[in-house]
N, C-alpha and C positions, 0 to 999 in steps of 0.2 A: 716274677717269672714271665718271660716273653712267649707269645703264642707262636706256634710253629706256622699257622696259616691265619694271620691277622684279617685276611679278606673274607673269611667265612663267618656266617651268622652263627650265634651261639650253639643252637641245636646241631647244625651241620659240624661245627667244630667238635663238639663232643662225640659225634659219630666217627669223625676223622681220628680223633685221639684213640678211641676204642677199637675201631673197626678198620681204619685206614681212609686215606684222603679220596681214594677212588670211590668208595661206597658213599661218601658225604657229597661228591660231586655228581653222582648218579641220582641220588635223592633230590639235590638241588635242581638239576636239569628236569627230572621227571615231575616233580611236585612243586617247583618253585612258584610262589604267588598263590598256593592253594592250601587248603587244610587237609592234613593227613590224619586219618583215624587209625590209632594203633589198637590192634586187637588185645583182648585180654589173654588169649592163649596163643601158643605157637603152633602153627600147622604147616608142614612142608609145602602144600599146595597154595598157600596164601599168595596173593599177588606181590607182597613185599618180599617173600622168600624167593620167588621166581626173579624178581627184579634185582635184588642185592644179596640175597643168600641168607640162609638160617642164621649165621652168626650175628648179622646186622639186625634182623628181625628180633632175635632173643635179646639183643641189647635195648632195642626200642621197647619191647615189652617190659624189660627190667625198669626202665626210666619212666615209661608213661602207659602202662597197660590200661586200655579202655579209654584213654584221653584223645582228644583231638589236638594236633600239633599244627600250628601255622608255620609252614616252611616258607621263609622269605624268598624273594627272587633269587637271592644268594649268588653263588659263584658264576652262573652263567647269565646273569641279568643284564649287565651293562658292559659296554667296551671298556670303561675305565677299570671295572672290577677284573675284567679278563686280562687287561694290561698289567694290573697289580699281581694276579696269579702268575702269569709268565714271569714277571720280574722276580718274584719271590722264589720260584722254583729254579730260575736261572741263577739266582744268587747262591742257590745251594749246590751249584756245579752241575745240575742235570743237563744232558744233552738236548738238543732240539727235538729229536726223536722221542725221548722219554718224556719230555715236557708235553709234547704233542699227544702222546699216548694217554698219559694221565689226565689231560684236560678235555680229550675228545675233540682236538682241533688238528689242523694240518701243520706240517713242519713249516711250510711257507708262512702261515700266520705267526708262528714262533719267530721266524727271521724278520718279518715285518715289525713286530713289536719290539725286537732288539734294535732294528734300524732306527725306529722312532726315538727310542731312549737315547742312542748315540747322537741323533740329530738335535736333541733338546736336552743337554746336560744340565743337571741341576733342577730340572722341571720334574715335578712329581707326577707319576702316572697320569 
């Protein structure tokens, strides 16, 4: 089975599969490189609920209630990973506007990544 988002670290991949890519990216950007404590109970006013919504918080509680999760630098960490994200979403046929919205980048950044790939055919991200 191939992964839809091979650039995502495991925990963020599981969030993306269950709750959507946008939620995983928000967690990666906000908590990347840090330890995230998952509460044992779901509360609407919790910081995570405000950040990514109750559905994602409920998923995290089911997966890791009371645990600390190390969130890798993940999807926003390195330019190479960003290029891979853009290429993956581009290959799925998404528009530059949609890629930019999903990744929290500008359309110009998407166009620049596309141009770099065209300038270096056969080279990996």
